[in-house]
N, C-alpha and C positions, 0 to 999 in steps of 0.2 A: 724785944729786940733780939731775945735769945732763939726764939722759934723762928724768926725769919732768917737768921744765920744758919739755924738748923736745916731748915728748908732749902735755902741755897746751897748748903753743902750736899745735901741728896741727891738735888737736881744735877749736880757737878759729878757724882759719882754715877748714877744713871747715864749720863751724857757719855763719860768715859768707858763704862761698861759695853753701850750700844756701839761705839765706834770701835772698840777690840772685838766684840761679835762679828761687825761686818768686815772687818779687815784681816783677821785672823785667818780665816781659810785661805787667802790669796796669799798671804806670807807662808803658810805651811804648804801650798801647792808650789810656790817658787822655790821654796827650799829644798822640797822634795826632787822638783826638775833639775835643780843644780848637782844634788847630788848624784843622781841617776846618770847625768852627763859625765860627771867626774868618774863614775864607776862603771859605765858602759864598755869601756876596753877589757875589764878584769871580770865581769859577771859570767859564770858559769852556768849557773842552771837557777831556776826559780822554783821554790818548794811551797806548795800552798798548802795549810794545814787547817782543820775546825770541821765542826760538826756540819756544817751547811752544804757540805760536797755531796752530791744527790749519788746513790748507790744503784748499781744496776738491778734488773729485775730478778726477783727470788734472793735477793740480799738484803734486805729492808730491815733484817731484824738481827739482834745479838747471836741468835742461833738462826742460822739461814733455814727458812723453808721454802722448799721446792713445791710450785703451785702446777698442776696441769689442768688446764680448763677443759669443757665439754668439746670447745671448736677443735682444739688441739688431738683429742682423742678421737674425733670425727677424721681429721685429717691424715691421723696415723694409719686408718684403715683396719685396726685391730677390732675382732669382734669379742674378745675376752679381756676382762680388764686386767687379769694376772699377766697378758702377754705386754701390757703397756708398762707395767710395773717392773717386769723382769728387763726392760730397757733402760732403767735408771741404775747408775753404777751404785747406789746405796744398797741395793736389793741383790741377794746373792742367792744362788740354789744349790744347796748341798745335801748330801745324804745323813740325815740325823734321826732317821728313824720315821719321817713323817714327808709324805708327798708334798711340794711346794706348788704344784699346778697342773694344768690339764694337758700339759703338752710331755710329761715324763713319763716313762714305762709302768711305773707302780710295781716293777719286778720283785724287787727288795723290800718295798716298803707298803703299807696299807693300802695307799691310795685313794683316790676319789676324794679328795681335799685339796684345796686351793688355798694356800697361806702366804703371807708377806713376812720375809726374813730380812730385816737390814742388818748390814753389816755383818753377816754372817753368824750371828750371836744366838740364832735359832729363833723360830717364829714365836716361841712363848715368851720371849724378851721384846717383841714387836707388838705394841699396844695399837688396836684398830679399833677405830671409832666411826661411827655414822651420825653425822650431825653434832658431834662433840659428845657422843654418848657411847658407852663401851656396848660391844656385843660379845655373847657368850661363846663358848667354845662348840667348834662347828661339827666334831665327830663324836660320836658316843664309844667308838673303838678303844678300848683300854689299853691296846698294843702300842697305840700312839705314843712315843717317847716324849714328844713336846706338843701337847695339845694347843690349839690356837683356833682362833675364830675362821671359818669357812667365808672366803670371799665370793664364792659362787651364789651365795644368798643375797647379795647386794645386786639389785637393777641397775645393770650398765646403761641403759635408755635412760634413768632418771639422775644420773652423776651430773651435776653442776662443775666440781672440780674437785681434784684430787689433791690433799696438802700433805707433805712428806717432811718430817722433821726428825734430825737425828743427834741433835745436841742438847743437853740438858732437861731432857723430857721427863726424867725419872725423877726428879726434885718436885715436879708438881703432880705426876700421875704414879709414882710409886715404881716398884721393882719391877714389873711387868712391863715399863718403858723403857729399861735400860737402853736398849738398841734404839729407839725411837719410836714414832707416832706416825701413823698413817690415818689420815682422817679424810672420810669420804663425805663431802658434802652435796647432799641431792637438792633437786629443784623444788623450792618451797611453794610457789604459786602459779603451777603449771596450769595451762588453760587452752583447751582445745582439743584435737585429734592429731596425733602423731603416729606415723608408721615407719618402722625402719627395717630394712632389708638389705642384708650384705652377704654374698658368697663369694667363695673363692677355691683355689686347688693348687697343688704342688705340680711343677711341669720341671723335672729333673733329666739332666743329660749325664748318663754314666759314661764318663770319659778317664777314670781313673787308672790307668794302665798299671802302676805299681801294685796297687791292690788286686786288680784283675790277675796278674801273672801269681801272686802269692797265693791266691785261691785256686787256681788251676793246678800249682804244685802240690796243694793238699788235697786234691781230688774234688773239689768244690767247684761247682759251675756258677760264676758269678753273673749279676744281672748286667745287661749290657742295652745301649740304645737309649731312647725315650722313654721315660716313665711319668704317668699321670696317676696321681695318688694325693690322699689327705683333701679330699671335697670337705667343705665346711658351710654350714649354712646358719647365719644368725638373723632372727626375726623377731619384732617387737612392737606391740600396740601400746600405746600410752594414752589416756584420756583423763582429763581434769577440768576442773570448773570451780570458781570462786562463789561463794555465797554471803548472805549477811552484809551486803554493802562492802565487799571485799574485805571482809573482818576474818573469815575463814576460807579453807579450801579443802576439796577433796580430789584425790588422783588416784585412778587405779592403772594397773599394769599387766600385761601378759607378755611372756617370753619364751621363745623356742631356741635351742642352741644344739647343732650337731656337727660334730667332727670325726671324720673317718681315720681309721687308724692308718700309721703310715709303718709297715714293716721294715725291720732293719735289712733284710734280705733283699728289698727293693732298691737299695743303694750299693754300688761295687765297693764303696768304702766300709760298708757295714755287713758285708757278706759273710765276713768270718771275725773271730776274736783276735786281734792282733798283739802278738807277744814280742818282746824284744830278745834278740840274740844275746847270748853272754858275753859276747863282746862289745855290744851296744853299738854294733855297726849296721844293722838292718832287723829286718822282724820277719815273723812268719806266723802262719793262720794255726791258732790252737783252738780249744774248745773245752768242754766238760769232759773231766777224767773220769766221773763217775758212771761208765757206760761201757758194757761188758767188762765188766771186772771180777776177776774170781781169785780170792786170795785166802790162804789157809793161816791161821793163827798158831803159833806153837810156843812153847815155854822160851822166855827170853827172846821173842821177835815174832818175826812171820816169814812166812814162804816167798818165793818168787809170784809175782803177778802174772794171771794167765786170763785169756779170753776163749770163750766158747766158738770154735768154728765148726758148723754143722753137729757132729757128735764126739767132737774131739777138742780136749785143751791144748792151746797152742801158746807160745810165749807172747804175751801181751804187745800188741802191735807190731808182731812180727809179720803178719799176712792181714790182707783186707778181710774184715769179718762184717756180718750184718747182726746187730747192729755194729758199728765203727768202735774201735778202742777209745778213740776221742770223738765226743758227739759235738757237732758243731749246732750250737741252739739259737744262733743270731737269725736264721728266719722266722724264729718263733718269738723274737723279742720285738716289741713296737717302739719304735723311736718317738711316735707320739700315738698314745692310745685311742680307742674309740670313746667318743665321750657325747652322750644325750644328757641335756639338761632342760626341763620346764620350771619356769618361775611365774608367779602370780603374788599378788597382793594388793592392798588397798592403804593408802595414807590419809591421814586428815589433820587438821589442826584447827583451832578458832582462838583468837585474840579476843580475851574478854575485855581487856582496857578499851579495844575500840567499840565493843558493844555497849560498854557503860557510859562511853562519851557520846554515843548517838542518841542515848535513852535519856530523856529528862524525867526527873521525879519531882512531883510537887506535893507540900503536905499542906492540907487545908486546914 
């Protein structure tokens, strides 16, 4: 009898729970509709919060990682990977004792090295990786104050994507990643033959009348009209194939890059060194003062400065001399230096796990 009553009670509880489960969504919906109807005249905004909101591209992590893939590199038309990096706002280019790219003159720095400098903290504070592995210092020049990897050794034709992170990287990689990390991910299983050829040049119209007038006042003949210079060529051949049932791959590449120099004198705005007037209202053409300078030292100071004109000493800058008292070095400075680079290499990998899975071993 007791078991019969208990069974009827359990059935009753289950039936009530089923009715509640069926009717509660409709009741909740009706109550929510009534609340919305009452508040529709006073609602100003709707704020949606939660972790399920989708974030835009390159913002999918706590420390955002900017990714530039091979298609974007190709569409940019850049023949040098450093040109693409310098378009990113995280990458700086400042004079800290090391050349940061192939477009800088290298006048006061050793030159010949291309590096990445994130947030202006120096290239030695930016970690450069290739497929997640560190690469060593790219120049043996001990005069470089901030030694860092040379990006020119990375084959641009094999780059699948470039990942740039500027936040929290030092917690993982150490003090050499204080500024951030640049990771070059290369194509892993390239198959076939690919030939890339890109060429270009500069076409500049000199029409800066302000700088042209300043140069003429200083006795300098500025460049005028149309100038064609800076011709560049970038060619690459990439060959690759898989082997061992696609468990491994071997890829070889050859690259050639040539950039002609762009002298500063080919631009009217670069025809002379521009100095600012004392009252900051204008400018004038200057130059190197270490030209045709003769000055005697004496106890307690120096004598007046002189220049040699023919066989006589004249007050420096008083008359036109050869060489001049102020030498214009701009025609001898390159806005973009001459650059020739050859690259070649072979990469290979083999997945041992795939080989073992394809091999059956039987013990008799």
